[in-house]
C-alpha positions in Angstrom: 11.1 -2.8 10.8 13.6 0.0 11.4 12.2 2.6 13.7 12.8 5.4 11.2 14.4 5.8 7.8 17.4 8.1 7.7 18.3 10.5 5.0 21.4 12.3 3.7 21.8 16.1 4.0 19.4 18.2 2.0 20.4 19.4 -1.4 19.1 22.7 -2.9 16.8 21.0 -5.5 16.7 17.2 -5.0 17.3 15.5 -1.7 19.1 12.1 -1.9 17.5 9.5 0.2 19.1 6.1 0.8 18.1 3.2 3.0 19.6 -0.3 3.2 18.1 -3.5 4.6 19.9 -6.6 5.9 17.6 -8.9 4.0 14.7 -8.8 1.5 12.3 -10.0 4.1 13.3 -7.0 6.3 12.3 -4.7 3.4 9.0 -6.6 2.9 8.2 -6.4 6.6 9.1 -2.7 6.8 7.7 -1.2 3.6 5.7 -3.5 1.4 2.3 -2.9 3.1 2.7 0.9 2.6 3.5 0.9 -1.1 1.0 1.5 -3.9 1.3 2.0 -7.6 1.2 5.7 -7.1 3.4 6.2 -4.1 4.6 5.1 -0.6 4.8 6.1 3.0 8.2 6.4 4.8 8.5 6.7 8.5 10.7 9.7 9.5 11.3 11.6 12.7 11.8 14.8 10.7 9.6 14.7 7.6 10.7 16.9 4.7 8.4 19.8 3.6 5.6 19.1 1.2 6.9 19.7 -2.4 10.4 18.3 -1.7 11.7 16.0 -4.4 13.5 12.9 -3.3 16.0 10.9 -5.3 15.5 7.7 -3.4 16.9 4.2 -3.3 16.1 1.2 -1.1 18.6 -1.6 -1.4 20.2 -4.5 0.4 23.4 -4.1 2.4 25.3 -5.8 -0.5 24.2 -2.9 -2.8 21.4 -4.9 -4.6 18.8 -2.2 -5.5 15.2 -3.0 -4.7 13.4 0.3 -5.4 14.8 3.5 -6.9 13.6 6.6 -8.6 12.3 10.1 -7.9 9.3 11.0 -5.7 7.6 14.2 -4.4 6.6 14.7 -0.7 2.9 15.3 -0.9 1.8 14.5 2.6 3.3 14.6 6.1 1.9 13.0 9.3 2.6 13.1 13.0 1.0 9.8 14.0 2.8 7.9 12.7 5.5 10.4 12.0 6.5 10.3 8.4 5.8 11.4 4.8 3.8 10.3 1.9 5.6 10.2 -1.4 4.1 10.3 -4.9 6.2 8.6 -7.5 7.5 10.7 -10.3 10.0 8.4 -11.9 10.7 4.7 -11.4 13.2 2.4 -13.2 11.7 -0.7 -14.9 12.7 -3.1 -12.2 11.2 -1.0 -9.5 7.9 -0.8 -11.4 7.8 -4.6 -11.7 8.5 -5.1 -8.0 5.8 -2.6 -7.1 3.3 -4.5 -9.3 4.3 -7.8 -7.5 4.0 -6.2 -4.1 0.5 -4.7 -4.8 -0.6 -8.0 -6.3 0.5 -10.0 -3.3 -1.1 -7.5 -0.9 -4.4 -7.8 -2.8 -4.3 -11.6 -2.8 -3.5 -11.7 1.0 -6.0 -9.0 1.9 -3.4 -6.7 3.4 -4.2 -3.1 3.9 -1.8 -0.1 4.3 -1.4 1.4 7.7 -1.7 4.9 6.3 -3.7 6.5 3.4 -2.0 5.9 0.1 -4.7 7.4 -2.1 -2.7 10.0 -4.1 -5.7 11.3 -6.0 -3.7 13.9 -7.9 -1.1 11.3 -9.1 -1.1 10.4 -12.8 -2.7 7.0 -13.4 -0.5 4.0 -13.3 -0.5 1.4 -16.0 -0.7 -2.1 -14.5 1.7 -4.6 -15.9 -0.7 -7.5 -15.6 -0.9 -10.0 -18.4 2.6 -9.6 -19.7 4.5 -12.6 -20.8 8.0 -13.6 -19.9 10.9 -13.7 -22.3 11.3 -11.8 -25.5 8.2 -13.3 -27.1 4.9 -14.6 -25.7 4.0 -18.3 -25.6 1.0 -18.6 -27.8 -1.6 -20.9 -26.2 0.4 -21.1 -23.0 -1.4 -22.2 -19.7 -0.8 -19.6 -17.1 -1.3 -21.5 -13.8 0.1 -18.9 -11.5 1.6 -15.4 -11.6 4.9 -15.9 -13.4 4.4 -19.5 -14.3 3.5 -20.6 -17.9 3.4 -24.1 -19.5 3.1 -24.9 -23.2 3.5 -28.5 -24.2 6.9 -29.5 -22.7 8.1 -25.9 -22.2 8.0 -24.3 -18.8 8.8 -20.6 -18.4 9.0 -19.3 -14.8 9.7 -15.8 -13.6 11.5 -15.6 -10.3 9.6 -13.0 -8.3 8.1 -12.3 -4.9 5.4 -14.9 -5.5 7.3 -17.7 -7.2 10.3 -17.5 -4.9 8.3 -19.6 -2.4 8.1 -22.4 -4.9 11.9 -22.9 -4.6 12.0 -22.9 -0.8 8.7 -24.3 0.8 9.2 -28.0 0.2 11.9 -29.5 2.5 12.4 -32.4 0.1 12.4 -30.6 -3.2 13.8 -27.1 -3.1 16.5 -25.1 -5.0 19.2 -26.2 -2.6 18.4 -29.8 -3.6 18.1 -28.9 -7.2 14.4 -28.5 -7.7 11.1 -26.8 -6.9 7.4 -27.4 -6.5 5.1 -25.4 -8.7 1.4 -25.2 -9.7 0.9 -27.1 -12.9 -1.5 -28.7 -15.3 -3.4 -31.7 -13.8 -2.8 -34.1 -16.7 1.0 -34.3 -16.4 2.5 -37.8 -15.9 5.4 -38.6 -13.6 8.7 -38.6 -15.5 7.6 -35.9 -18.0 10.6 -33.8 -19.1 10.3 -30.0 -19.5 12.5 -27.5 -21.1 12.8 -25.0 -18.3 13.7 -21.4 -18.5 13.9 -19.3 -15.4 13.9 -15.5 -15.7 14.6 -12.7 -13.2 12.2 -9.8 -12.9 13.9 -8.0 -15.7 13.0 -10.9 -18.0 16.7 -11.9 -18.3 17.1 -15.7 -18.4 19.2 -17.0 -15.4 18.7 -20.7 -16.1 17.9 -22.8 -19.1 17.9 -26.5 -19.1 15.8 -29.7 -18.5 13.6 -30.5 -15.6 11.8 -33.8 -14.8 8.5 -34.2 -13.0 9.4 -36.4 -10.0 6.4 -35.8 -7.7 2.7 -34.8 -8.0 0.3 -33.7 -5.4 -3.1 -32.3 -6.3 -2.4 -29.4 -8.7 1.3 -29.1 -7.9 4.3 -30.6 -9.7 7.6 -31.4 -8.1 10.3 -30.7 -10.8 14.0 -31.7 -10.4 16.4 -29.8 -12.6 18.7 -32.1 -14.5 21.6 -29.7 -15.1 24.9 -29.6 -13.1 24.8 -27.9 -9.7 26.9 -24.9 -10.9 24.2 -24.1 -13.5 21.8 -23.6 -10.5 24.0 -21.0 -8.7 22.3 -17.9 -10.3 18.9 -19.2 -9.3 20.0 -20.0 -5.8 21.5 -16.6 -5.4 18.3 -14.8 -6.6 16.1 -17.0 -4.4 18.3 -16.1 -1.4 17.6 -12.4 -2.0 13.9 -12.8 -2.6 13.2 -15.4 0.1 16.1 -15.2 2.6 14.4 -17.6 5.0 14.8 -20.3 2.4 18.6 -20.2 2.5 
């Protein structure tokens, strides 16, 4: 985690605030535990006054935006030195990422290191239960966050949780043309699926066929049957979400 986030010079109305991370895992390690649906805490040697509006952006060094929007400074602290921000505006991708971060933190029992209870913030509308793609899969089996099966159709959203399905198995990962994913327990080896992989903005980045080549308990090993070049967008997105899986 960087010792402190830096900021650009103050403006008269809105202060621009930019911070870049080397990898997505650096961002997760530094900030994810201190993000809630209503706001976040930022370490700063010289916190801005309460009431200041920030036009903020957290991104990777290559310019890939992770979080961006507007927020108001509603709390300052000395130990640790920093400021609590209440979100005022977030772009759609940022809202989705925050939902995933809070979901993962809840599942793993992680607690923020500072108080993120912004009681006077407007209520947030969770995005849980949404489906991927332009239309829902009626009768689909949702076996994990972002993974939906229906018949021989598999739709998979590539996000903070599902990125691990593409990297964790040394014998079947995205570099080798496949992934291991939670799936129905009644699937036979050799079953072919029509696979669509989406990014967090619901844009398809892969469409093709995948074959079940391995089974273990409630997990299916699926090898994608398309040419290697068709996998490049998925490989690039996985590298951003799970850099250790490169």
